[in-house]
C-alpha positions as a Markdown table, in Angstrom:
| # | Residue | x | y | z |
|---|---|---|---|---|
| 1 | Met | -7.5 | 10.9 | -8.2 |
| 2 | Glu | -9.9 | 9.2 | -10.6 |
| 3 | Leu | -11.4 | 7.2 | -7.8 |
| 4 | Asn | -13.0 | 10.2 | -6.1 |
| 5 | Phe | -11.9 | 8.9 | -2.7 |
| 6 | Asn | -11.7 | 11.0 | 0.4 |
| 7 | Glu | -9.4 | 10.3 | 3.3 |
| 8 | Gln | -11.8 | 8.0 | 5.1 |
| 9 | Asp | -12.3 | 5.9 | 1.9 |
| 10 | Val | -8.5 | 5.4 | 1.7 |
| 11 | Ile | -8.4 | 4.5 | 5.4 |
| 12 | Asn | -11.2 | 1.9 | 4.9 |
| 13 | Glu | -9.3 | 0.3 | 2.0 |
| 14 | Leu | -6.1 | 0.1 | 4.0 |
| 15 | Phe | -7.9 | -1.7 | 6.8 |
| 16 | Ala | -9.4 | -4.0 | 4.2 |
| 17 | Leu | -6.1 | -5.1 | 2.7 |
| 18 | Glu | -5.5 | -8.9 | 2.7 |
| 19 | Ile | -2.3 | -10.9 | 2.5 |
| 20 | Ala | -3.3 | -11.9 | -1.1 |
| 21 | Asp | -3.0 | -8.2 | -2.0 |
| 22 | Tyr | 0.7 | -8.1 | -0.9 |
| 23 | Val | 3.3 | -7.7 | -3.7 |
| 24 | Tyr | 6.8 | -7.1 | -2.2 |
| 25 | Asp | 8.9 | -5.2 | 0.3 |
| 26 | Leu | 10.7 | -2.1 | -0.8 |
| 27 | Pro | 13.6 | -0.5 | 1.1 |
| 28 | Asp | 13.3 | 3.1 | 2.2 |
| 29 | Glu | 16.1 | 4.8 | 0.2 |
| 30 | Ile | 15.8 | 8.0 | 2.3 |
| 31 | Lys | 15.8 | 6.3 | 5.7 |
| 32 | Pro | 17.6 | 3.0 | 5.2 |
| 33 | Asp | 17.6 | 2.2 | 8.9 |
| 34 | Glu | 13.8 | 2.2 | 9.1 |
| 35 | Ala | 11.5 | -0.7 | 8.2 |
| 36 | Tyr | 10.8 | -1.5 | 4.6 |
| 37 | Tyr | 7.7 | -0.3 | 2.8 |
| 38 | Lys | 5.1 | -3.0 | 2.1 |
| 39 | Val | 3.7 | -2.8 | -1.4 |
| 40 | Phe | 0.2 | -4.0 | -2.2 |
| 41 | Cys | -2.0 | -3.9 | -5.3 |
| 42 | Lys | -5.7 | -4.1 | -5.0 |
| 43 | Glu | -8.5 | -3.9 | -7.5 |
| 44 | Ile | -10.9 | -1.0 | -6.6 |
| 45 | Gln | -13.6 | 0.2 | -9.0 |
| 46 | Asn | -12.1 | -2.0 | -11.8 |
| 47 | Lys | -8.7 | -0.3 | -11.5 |
| 48 | Asn | -5.5 | -1.8 | -10.1 |
| 49 | Ile | -4.4 | 0.4 | -7.2 |
| 50 | Tyr | -0.8 | 0.6 | -6.1 |
| 51 | Ile | -0.5 | 1.0 | -2.3 |
| 52 | Lys | 2.9 | 1.6 | -0.5 |
| 53 | Leu | 2.8 | 1.7 | 3.2 |
| 54 | Lys | 5.0 | 1.4 | 6.3 |
| 55 | Ile | 4.3 | 0.5 | 9.9 |
| 56 | Lys | 6.3 | 2.9 | 11.9 |
| 57 | Lys | 7.7 | 1.5 | 15.2 |
| 58 | Thr | 7.1 | 4.2 | 17.8 |
| 59 | Lys | 5.7 | 4.2 | 21.3 |
| 60 | Asn | 2.2 | 4.2 | 19.6 |
| 61 | Lys | 2.7 | 2.2 | 16.4 |
| 62 | Tyr | 1.2 | 3.9 | 13.4 |
| 63 | Leu | 0.7 | 3.3 | 9.7 |
| 64 | Phe | 2.3 | 5.6 | 7.1 |
| 65 | Cys | 0.7 | 5.5 | 3.7 |
| 66 | Met | 3.2 | 6.8 | 1.1 |
| 67 | Ser | 1.3 | 5.9 | -2.1 |
| 68 | Phe | -2.3 | 5.2 | -3.0 |
| 69 | His | -2.9 | 5.6 | -6.7 |
| 70 | Ile | -3.8 | 3.8 | -9.9 |
| 71 | Ala | -0.9 | 1.5 | -10.8 |
| 72 | Glu | 1.3 | 2.8 | -13.6 |
| 73 | His | 2.2 | -0.8 | -14.6 |
| 74 | Lys | 0.4 | -4.1 | -14.5 |
| 75 | Ile | 1.4 | -6.1 | -11.5 |
| 76 | Thr | 1.1 | -9.8 | -12.0 |
| 77 | Lys | 3.3 | -11.4 | -9.3 |
| 78 | Phe | 1.5 | -11.9 | -6.0 |
| 79 | Pro | 3.5 | -14.3 | -3.7 |
| 80 | Tyr | 0.4 | -15.2 | -1.6 |
| 81 | Arg | -2.1 | -15.9 | -4.4 |
């Protein structure tokens, strides 16, 4: 990754996400009975970063980060901005 991030850097950015970074919900095509992915886009180091995650509902809830990379396309629609 061009950001030169380690695992802790990614975790820190996930905890720093704000509602203004939210873009849309995305169904899980492999496990349609599970919760939708939440898609965010955040500017980090002057790059738009695409973040797709899911909060898994288990005995001890946890966060599953599916994607964290430079966005392939420009995202312009943010419903909470």
